[in-house]
N, C-alpha and C positions, 0 to 999 in steps of 0.2 A: 241358731248356729252354735252359740256358746254351749247350749245344753247338749247338742250332738257331740261336740268335742269332749265335753266332760264325760259323757257315756263311753266314748271311745277310750279315753284315758283310764277309766275304771276297768273296762274290759281288758285292756292290755296289761294292766297291773295284776289282775286276777290270773291271766294266762302265765305271766312271768313267775308269780308266786307258786302256781301249781307245778311249774317246771322244776322249781327248787324242791318241792315236796316229793316229786317222783324220783329225783336224783338222790335225795336224802333216804328214801325208802330203799333204793338200789344199794347204797352204801351200807345201810343197816342190815339188809338181807344177807350180803356176803360177809360182813364182819361177823355175823352170827355163825358162819360156817367154819371159821378159823378154830382149829382144835378138834374138828370132827373128821370122820372117815370120808374119803372121796367117793367110795362106792354108794354111800347114802345120798350124796349130791347127784351122782349119775342116775340113780334110781328116780330121783325127783325131777331133774330137768333134762335128762337124756344124755346120750353119748357126746363127747366133745368132737369138735371138727378136726382137731389135730392134737398131738402130744409131742414133747421132746424132752430129752434128759439134759440136766445141767452138769457141769464139771464136778460138783459135790455129790453127785448121784441122786439128787432130788429130781422129781419129775414135774413138768409143767403141762397142765391141761388147758387147751385153748378153745374157747367158744366164740364164734363169730356170728353177728347178726347185722342185717342191713334192712332198711325200711325206706320206702318212698311214699310220700304223702302229697296230696293236692290240696293246697291251702287257698281259700278265696282271698283275693287282695283288694277287691273293691267293686262297687257296682258299675255295671256297664249299661248305658242308656243311649239311645239314638233313634235314628229313623231308618227304616228299611225301604224296600221298594214301594212305590206309590204312597209314601208318607206314613206308612204304618210304623208304630213305635215298637221297639223290642227292648226287653229288659233282661238282665242276667248278671252274672258275676264273672270276672276274669279270674283265672287260677294260676298259681305259681307252683311248680313242682319243687319239693324240698326232699332231699335225700339225706339220710343219716346212717352211720355205721358204728358198731361197737365191737371191740375185741376184749374179751374177758380172759385173764390169765390166773390160774389157780396153781400154786406151787405146793407140792406134797413132799413129805420126807420119805425115807425108805419104808416105813410102815404104812404109808398111804394116808397119813394124817395131814390135813391142810394146814400149812404153816403161815402162808401169807397169800395175798391176792392183789391184783392190780387190773387196770383197764386202760384202753386207749379209745378215744372217740367220744361220741355223745351217748352214753349208756343211761337208760332210764328203766325203772321198774314198771312193767306193764301189768 
């Protein structure tokens, strides 16, 4: 039992560290776009979901992404009809969303960016 708990803790630690790595990749990816033309980014990742203008005449491009995952939460064991055993996993649905905001100046150069939600680099 102790060995089993140790394996679970190691697995959870690896998952948590990989989450940090993908978020770090996300930040590095969009930090690299600051100072570059928005048309190059649009060619690479596609058209934005929406845009709006700021009072200083800068333009903001908004990308929205949502994701739903089914995550196994534990083994399921028991007895079915007539004493037969059945095994499997129960699943939990996890949803996440991300809004990416890219601000450009009048010449279309990305001056800054930000996000809301759980944004990861896939």
